[in-house]
C-alpha angles and dihedrals in degrees: 000000000000136000110235095222101032094043098041091142091060090045089055093045091056097038094244108159098156136037149265093043140162122199122195110222137160148105125049093318094055101191119041102182088250109139139164120204109197128004117321091222131156114004091359092066088077092053089055092052092046092050089051090052094048091051091048092048094044094227143078131218095242119131116265089243091056091047092052092049090049093054089060092062104111102171131067115274124193115194120188118189115193115208146167126216093243098050111108091194099051097079091060092057092043092051096050092048091049091046090052089051088050092054096048127034089210092065121083116188123192130189106210118198101221100211091054095052109042091158090063093043087057095044094052096034095236106190098156135019141267090046116170121197117190120197089332085280107087132030140170141176126232139034108295125195115258099263093050092047088050091051089054091052090050091046090054089056091050090050091049092050092058096049 
């Protein structure tokens, strides 16, 4: 546990720019880019437990094709998943984002509890959850299947390279 002000170096190391925050770390990799901003309450508590299990096992349940495609990502990706504790579809989006981050160190994936960060809800025009924002370039609402979620990530990389 760190103090956001006194331990500013740790906050910077883990990319924590708002609080409350939880960062999943461990193993030889150390930091996986798996972050929770706001309390992972309600349905999201299960996401937290599953992330801990993935990190402790050293593997995810993603398909081999998805893992191969994620290994080819060579530019930074920032996935933000806006959630509410009562949304039964949000954990699926959070889990995919976090598993993507686990598979490639260039990917950071954040769960953002919407009611705790109204300024971000306004900035990204969150009208429904889950809302996923990738590199501030591509966004979608709803829980997409793994291959479609991956296509949005890859699309965000294309958009970024043209700007």
